[in-house]
N, CA, C and O atoms as a GROMACS GRO file, in nm:
protein
  312
    1MET      N    1   1.303  -1.452  -1.684
    1MET     CA    2   1.270  -1.581  -1.742
    1MET      C    3   1.348  -1.691  -1.671
    1MET      O    4   1.451  -1.668  -1.608
    2THR      N    5   1.295  -1.809  -1.683
    2THR     CA    6   1.359  -1.925  -1.621
    2THR      C    7   1.472  -1.972  -1.711
    2THR      O    8   1.453  -1.990  -1.831
    3PRO      N    9   1.590  -1.994  -1.653
    3PRO     CA   10   1.700  -2.046  -1.735
    3PRO      C   11   1.664  -2.182  -1.792
    3PRO      O   12   1.581  -2.256  -1.738
    4ASP      N   13   1.727  -2.214  -1.902
    4ASP     CA   14   1.701  -2.343  -1.965
    4ASP      C   15   1.745  -2.454  -1.870
    4ASP      O   16   1.863  -2.466  -1.836
    5ARG      N   17   1.648  -2.533  -1.828
    5ARG     CA   18   1.678  -2.642  -1.735
    5ARG      C   19   1.629  -2.772  -1.796
    5ARG      O   20   1.509  -2.790  -1.815
    6PRO      N   21   1.720  -2.862  -1.828
    6PRO     CA   22   1.680  -2.987  -1.892
    6PRO      C   23   1.595  -3.076  -1.802
    6PRO      O   24   1.526  -3.165  -1.851
    7ASP      N   25   1.598  -3.053  -1.669
    7ASP     CA   26   1.521  -3.137  -1.580
    7ASP      C   27   1.373  -3.098  -1.575
    7ASP      O   28   1.292  -3.168  -1.514
    8LEU      N   29   1.336  -2.986  -1.640
    8LEU     CA   30   1.197  -2.942  -1.642
    8LEU      C   31   1.138  -2.956  -1.782
    8LEU      O   32   1.207  -2.936  -1.882
    9THR      N   33   1.012  -2.990  -1.786
    9THR     CA   34   0.943  -2.994  -1.915
    9THR      C   35   0.910  -2.850  -1.955
    9THR      O   36   0.921  -2.758  -1.874
   10ASP      N   37   0.870  -2.834  -2.080
   10ASP     CA   38   0.830  -2.700  -2.126
   10ASP      C   39   0.716  -2.646  -2.041
   10ASP      O   40   0.716  -2.528  -2.005
   11ASP      N   41   0.619  -2.731  -2.010
   11ASP     CA   42   0.505  -2.689  -1.928
   11ASP      C   43   0.550  -2.647  -1.788
   11ASP      O   44   0.499  -2.550  -1.732
   12GLN      N   45   0.644  -2.720  -1.731
   12GLN     CA   46   0.695  -2.685  -1.598
   12GLN      C   47   0.770  -2.552  -1.600
   12GLN      O   48   0.755  -2.470  -1.510
   13ARG      N   49   0.851  -2.533  -1.704
   13ARG     CA   50   0.923  -2.406  -1.717
   13ARG      C   51   0.824  -2.290  -1.731
   13ARG      O   52   0.842  -2.184  -1.672
   14ALA      N   53   0.721  -2.312  -1.810
   14ALA     CA   54   0.619  -2.208  -1.828
   14ALA      C   55   0.548  -2.178  -1.696
   14ALA      O   56   0.520  -2.063  -1.664
   15ALA      N   57   0.521  -2.283  -1.619
   15ALA     CA   58   0.456  -2.265  -1.489
   15ALA      C   59   0.545  -2.187  -1.392
   15ALA      O   60   0.497  -2.101  -1.319
   16VAL      N   61   0.674  -2.218  -1.393
   16VAL     CA   62   0.768  -2.147  -1.306
   16VAL      C   63   0.775  -2.000  -1.347
   16VAL      O   64   0.775  -1.911  -1.262
   17THR      N   65   0.780  -1.975  -1.477
   17THR     CA   66   0.785  -1.838  -1.526
   17THR      C   67   0.659  -1.762  -1.486
   17THR      O   68   0.667  -1.648  -1.440
   18ASP      N   69   0.543  -1.825  -1.503
   18ASP     CA   70   0.416  -1.762  -1.463
   18ASP      C   71   0.415  -1.733  -1.313
   18ASP      O   72   0.370  -1.626  -1.271
   19TRP      N   73   0.464  -1.828  -1.234
   19TRP     CA   74   0.466  -1.810  -1.089
   19TRP      C   75   0.556  -1.691  -1.052
   19TRP      O   76   0.519  -1.608  -0.968
   20LYS      N   77   0.674  -1.683  -1.114
   20LYS     CA   78   0.765  -1.572  -1.086
   20LYS      C   79   0.702  -1.438  -1.124
   20LYS      O   80   0.717  -1.340  -1.052
   21GLN      N   81   0.633  -1.435  -1.237
   21GLN     CA   82   0.568  -1.312  -1.279
   21GLN      C   83   0.457  -1.273  -1.181
   21GLN      O   84   0.440  -1.155  -1.150
   22SER      N   85   0.383  -1.371  -1.132
   22SER     CA   86   0.277  -1.340  -1.035
   22SER      C   87   0.336  -1.290  -0.904
   22SER      O   88   0.277  -1.203  -0.839
   23GLN      N   89   0.450  -1.343  -0.864
   23GLN     CA   90   0.518  -1.295  -0.743
   23GLN      C   91   0.565  -1.151  -0.761
   23GLN      O   92   0.554  -1.070  -0.669
   24ASP      N   93   0.617  -1.119  -0.879
   24ASP     CA   94   0.659  -0.982  -0.908
   24ASP      C   95   0.540  -0.886  -0.902
   24ASP      O   96   0.551  -0.777  -0.847
   25LYS      N   97   0.428  -0.927  -0.960
   25LYS     CA   98   0.307  -0.844  -0.958
   25LYS      C   99   0.256  -0.826  -0.815
   25LYS      O  100   0.211  -0.718  -0.779
   26ALA      N  101   0.262  -0.930  -0.736
   26ALA     CA  102   0.218  -0.922  -0.596
   26ALA      C  103   0.306  -0.824  -0.519
   26ALA      O  104   0.256  -0.747  -0.436
   27GLU      N  105   0.434  -0.827  -0.545
   27GLU     CA  106   0.527  -0.734  -0.478
   27GLU      C  107   0.499  -0.591  -0.520
   27GLU      O  108   0.502  -0.499  -0.438
   28GLN      N  109   0.471  -0.571  -0.648
   28GLN     CA  110   0.436  -0.437  -0.696
   28GLN      C  111   0.308  -0.388  -0.628
   28GLN      O  112   0.300  -0.272  -0.588
   29ALA      N  113   0.210  -0.476  -0.615
   29ALA     CA  114   0.084  -0.439  -0.550
   29ALA      C  115   0.107  -0.403  -0.403
   29ALA      O  116   0.049  -0.306  -0.354
   30ARG      N  117   0.191  -0.480  -0.334
   30ARG     CA  118   0.223  -0.448  -0.194
   30ARG      C  119   0.287  -0.310  -0.183
   30ARG      O  120   0.254  -0.231  -0.094
   31LYS      N  121   0.379  -0.281  -0.274
   31LYS     CA  122   0.448  -0.152  -0.271
   31LYS      C  123   0.351  -0.037  -0.299
   31LYS      O  124   0.356   0.066  -0.232
   32LEU      N  125   0.264  -0.055  -0.397
   32LEU     CA  126   0.165   0.048  -0.427
   32LEU      C  127   0.071   0.072  -0.310
   32LEU      O  128   0.035   0.186  -0.281
   33THR      N  129   0.031  -0.036  -0.243
   33THR     CA  130  -0.056  -0.025  -0.126
   33THR      C  131   0.014   0.051  -0.015
   33THR      O  132  -0.046   0.136   0.050
   34GLU      N  133   0.140   0.020   0.007
   34GLU     CA  134   0.221   0.089   0.108
   34GLU      C  135   0.232   0.238   0.075
   34GLU      O  136   0.215   0.323   0.163
   35ASP      N  137   0.259   0.269  -0.050
   35ASP     CA  138   0.271   0.408  -0.093
   35ASP      C  139   0.140   0.483  -0.075
   35ASP      O  140   0.138   0.598  -0.030
   36ALA      N  141   0.029   0.419  -0.111
   36ALA     CA  142  -0.103   0.482  -0.097
   36ALA      C  143  -0.135   0.509   0.050
   36ALA      O  144  -0.189   0.614   0.083
   37ALA      N  145  -0.102   0.415   0.137
   37ALA     CA  146  -0.127   0.433   0.280
   37ALA      C  147  -0.044   0.549   0.334
   37ALA      O  148  -0.093   0.628   0.415
   38THR      N  149   0.080   0.559   0.292
   38THR     CA  150   0.166   0.669   0.336
   38THR      C  151   0.109   0.803   0.289
   38THR      O  152   0.104   0.899   0.366
   39GLU      N  153   0.067   0.809   0.164
   39GLU     CA  154   0.010   0.932   0.111
   39GLU      C  155  -0.119   0.969   0.183
   39GLU      O  156  -0.145   1.087   0.208
   40ALA      N  157  -0.201   0.870   0.217
   40ALA     CA  158  -0.325   0.896   0.291
   40ALA      C  159  -0.294   0.954   0.428
   40ALA      O  160  -0.356   1.052   0.470
   41ARG      N  161  -0.197   0.895   0.497
   41ARG     CA  162  -0.158   0.948   0.629
   41ARG      C  163  -0.108   1.092   0.618
   41ARG      O  164  -0.144   1.177   0.699
   42GLU      N  165  -0.026   1.118   0.517
   42GLU     CA  166   0.027   1.253   0.498
   42GLU      C  167  -0.084   1.352   0.466
   42GLU      O  168  -0.082   1.465   0.517
   43ALA      N  169  -0.179   1.313   0.383
   43ALA     CA  170  -0.290   1.402   0.347
   43ALA      C  171  -0.379   1.432   0.467
   43ALA      O  172  -0.415   1.547   0.491
   44VAL      N  173  -0.414   1.330   0.543
   44VAL     CA  174  -0.499   1.348   0.661
   44VAL      C  175  -0.426   1.435   0.763
   44VAL      O  176  -0.486   1.522   0.826
   45THR      N  177  -0.297   1.412   0.779
   45THR     CA  178  -0.217   1.492   0.873
   45THR      C  179  -0.214   1.638   0.829
   45THR      O  180  -0.229   1.728   0.912
   46ALA      N  181  -0.196   1.662   0.701
   46ALA     CA  182  -0.193   1.800   0.649
   46ALA      C  183  -0.327   1.869   0.671
   46ALA      O  184  -0.330   1.986   0.710
   47LEU      N  185  -0.437   1.800   0.647
   47LEU     CA  186  -0.570   1.858   0.671
   47LEU      C  187  -0.587   1.894   0.818
   47LEU      O  188  -0.637   2.001   0.852
   48SER      N  189  -0.545   1.804   0.904
   48SER     CA  190  -0.558   1.827   1.048
   48SER      C  191  -0.472   1.946   1.092
   48SER      O  192  -0.518   2.030   1.169
   49ARG      N  193  -0.350   1.951   1.044
   49ARG     CA  194  -0.260   2.061   1.083
   49ARG      C  195  -0.303   2.195   1.026
   49ARG      O  196  -0.269   2.300   1.080
   50SER      N  197  -0.379   2.191   0.917
   50SER     CA  198  -0.427   2.318   0.860
   50SER      C  199  -0.555   2.366   0.928
   50SER      O  200  -0.611   2.469   0.892
   51GLY      N  201  -0.601   2.290   1.027
   51GLY     CA  202  -0.714   2.336   1.107
   51GLY      C  203  -0.845   2.262   1.086
   51GLY      O  204  -0.943   2.290   1.155
   52MET      N  205  -0.850   2.170   0.992
   52MET     CA  206  -0.975   2.096   0.970
   52MET      C  207  -0.996   1.998   1.086
   52MET      O  208  -0.903   1.930   1.128
   53SER      N  209  -1.118   1.993   1.135
   53SER     CA  210  -1.147   1.903   1.247
   53SER      C  211  -1.146   1.757   1.202
   53SER      O  212  -1.167   1.726   1.084
   54GLN      N  213  -1.122   1.670   1.297
   54GLN     CA  214  -1.124   1.527   1.265
   54GLN      C  215  -1.262   1.485   1.218
   54GLN      O  216  -1.275   1.397   1.132
   55LYS      N  217  -1.366   1.547   1.275
   55LYS     CA  218  -1.503   1.515   1.234
   55LYS      C  219  -1.524   1.552   1.087
   55LYS      O  220  -1.585   1.476   1.012
   56ALA      N  221  -1.474   1.669   1.046
   56ALA     CA  222  -1.488   1.713   0.907
   56ALA      C  223  -1.407   1.623   0.813
   56ALA      O  224  -1.454   1.588   0.704
   57ILE      N  225  -1.286   1.587   0.854
   57ILE     CA  226  -1.203   1.498   0.772
   57ILE      C  227  -1.273   1.363   0.756
   57ILE      O  228  -1.277   1.308   0.646
   58ALA      N  229  -1.328   1.312   0.865
   58ALA     CA  230  -1.399   1.183   0.860
   58ALA      C  231  -1.517   1.190   0.764
   58ALA      O  232  -1.538   1.098   0.685
   59ALA      N  233  -1.593   1.299   0.770
   59ALA     CA  234  -1.708   1.316   0.681
   59ALA      C  235  -1.663   1.326   0.536
   59ALA      O  236  -1.724   1.268   0.446
   60LEU      N  237  -1.556   1.401   0.513
   60LEU     CA  238  -1.503   1.419   0.378
   60LEU      C  239  -1.460   1.286   0.316
   60LEU      O  240  -1.485   1.260   0.198
   61LEU      N  241  -1.394   1.204   0.398
   61LEU     CA  242  -1.340   1.078   0.347
   61LEU      C  243  -1.435   0.960   0.362
   61LEU      O  244  -1.412   0.853   0.306
   62GLY      N  245  -1.542   0.979   0.438
   62GLY     CA  246  -1.637   0.870   0.458
   62GLY      C  247  -1.583   0.760   0.549
   62GLY      O  248  -1.613   0.642   0.531
   63ILE      N  249  -1.502   0.802   0.647
   63ILE     CA  250  -1.446   0.706   0.743
   63ILE      C  251  -1.477   0.756   0.884
   63ILE      O  252  -1.520   0.870   0.901
   64GLY      N  253  -1.456   0.673   0.982
   64GLY     CA  254  -1.484   0.710   1.120
   64GLY      C  255  -1.378   0.804   1.176
   64GLY      O  256  -1.264   0.806   1.132
   65GLN      N  257  -1.421   0.883   1.277
   65GLN     CA  258  -1.327   0.975   1.341
   65GLN      C  259  -1.211   0.901   1.407
   65GLN      O  260  -1.099   0.951   1.409
   66GLN      N  261  -1.239   0.783   1.460
   66GLN     CA  262  -1.132   0.706   1.523
   66GLN      C  263  -1.025   0.669   1.420
   66GLN      O  264  -0.905   0.674   1.449
   67ARG      N  265  -1.069   0.634   1.301
   67ARG     CA  266  -0.973   0.600   1.195
   67ARG      C  267  -0.892   0.723   1.155
   67ARG      O  268  -0.771   0.714   1.131
   68VAL      N  269  -0.957   0.838   1.149
   68VAL     CA  270  -0.886   0.963   1.119
   68VAL      C  271  -0.778   0.985   1.223
   68VAL      O  272  -0.664   1.018   1.190
   69SER      N  273  -0.813   0.967   1.349
   69SER     CA  274  -0.718   0.984   1.458
   69SER      C  275  -0.598   0.890   1.442
   69SER      O  276  -0.484   0.928   1.470
   70GLN      N  277  -0.625   0.768   1.398
   70GLN     CA  278  -0.518   0.670   1.378
   70GLN      C  279  -0.426   0.709   1.262
   70GLN      O  280  -0.307   0.679   1.264
   71LEU      N  281  -0.482   0.775   1.162
   71LEU     CA  282  -0.405   0.811   1.043
   71LEU      C  283  -0.315   0.932   1.064
   71LEU      O  284  -0.213   0.946   0.997
   72ILE      N  285  -0.352   1.018   1.157
   72ILE     CA  286  -0.275   1.140   1.178
   72ILE      C  287  -0.136   1.106   1.230
   72ILE      O  288  -0.120   1.034   1.328
   73ILE      N  289  -0.037   1.160   1.162
   73ILE     CA  290   0.102   1.136   1.199
   73ILE      C  291   0.136   1.230   1.314
   73ILE      O  292   0.130   1.352   1.301
   74ARG      N  293   0.169   1.172   1.425
   74ARG     CA  294   0.202   1.252   1.544
   74ARG      C  295   0.349   1.291   1.541
   74ARG      O  296   0.436   1.209   1.510
   75THR      N  297   0.374   1.415   1.573
   75THR     CA  298   0.511   1.462   1.584
   75THR      C  299   0.551   1.453   1.730
   75THR      O  300   0.483   1.509   1.816
   76PRO      N  301   0.658   1.382   1.761
   76PRO     CA  302   0.699   1.370   1.901
   76PRO      C  303   0.729   1.507   1.961
   76PRO      O  304   0.789   1.594   1.897
   77ARG      N  305   0.687   1.524   2.084
   77ARG     CA  306   0.714   1.650   2.154
   77ARG      C  307   0.847   1.640   2.224
   77ARG      O  308   0.882   1.537   2.281
   78HIS      N  309   0.922   1.748   2.219
   78HIS     CA  310   1.055   1.749   2.281
   78HIS      C  311   1.051   1.817   2.414
   78HIS      O  312   1.153   1.827   2.482
   0.00000   0.00000   0.00000
């Protein structure tokens, strides 16, 4: 909540509070999107490593093979 500030009207304080809450929700949405993308990459990588072809993964997910290739997490070769 916004601290009591005598220089702001009640409406202004309410607007600041609403804005802060919307920023918090936007940050939560960004984090959830990031987490979902990570999980998608891990799932596609696991399917690929278990022997499923990129073509089959693409068909299963309804995305292009190029996108599947982009999602696969590459392990650096030593």
